[in-house]
N, C-alpha and C positions, 0 to 999 in steps of 0.2 A: 503469434509473435508478442502480443500484449501480455498474455499470461506468462510467457517465458521471461520477459523483461521484468515483470513484477516479482516473479519468484527469485530471479537473480538479485533484485534490489533487497528483498526481505532477507535473503541469505547473507548478503554483504552487510546489511544493517545488524543482523544478529551477530555476525562475526566481530564487527567493530564495537558494538555497544552492549552485547549480552553474551559474550563468549563463555563466561563461567556460570551462566544461569542454568536453572534446571529445566527450562522450557526450550523448545526448538523454534526454528524460524517461522513455522506456521502460526505460532502464538502472536507474532508481530503483525502479520497480515494473513488471516485465514483464507483457505482456498475458496470459500463461498463468496468472500468479498472480491477476490481476484476475478472470479467468474462474472460477478456483477459489473465490475469496472471494465472488463473486456467487452461486455455486451451493450454498453450504452452509447458508444461513439465518443466523439471529442468532448473533453471536459475542460472548458476554457478558464474557469476561475476556482478559487478555493471555496467560495460560497456554493458553487455548483457541486464540487466534490463533497462538501459537507451534506448537501441535500441527498446525494446519491447514497452516501453511507448512513445517513439518517440516525446518527448516534450509535451505530453498531460497532464502531472502531475505537477501541480504547486509546490508541496512540495518535488520534487525530491531532490533538494540540501539539504534540511533540514532533510528529513526522508528516503532518498534512502538507505543508509547503514543499517538502522534499519529494513526497510522493507525486504531487502535482507536477513538479519539474520533470520527473521521470515519465509521467504520462504524456506530457507535451513533447518530449523528445522522441516518442515512438511514432 
């Protein structure tokens, strides 16, 4: 369920913010990061999310808070 929701979020984000770009939704949040996020359990804070992603997510500053909200809703 977590992976499905994260894929839905990245597709929605791609459609809203990057519709005319040359890259696909997986460039926004790669599958390996989705797997990591799905395997760690609850993520209570933005700081915790940042530690899990450990600088591997280019869009953290732009979408980190939004992603955390999605994770908390699951």
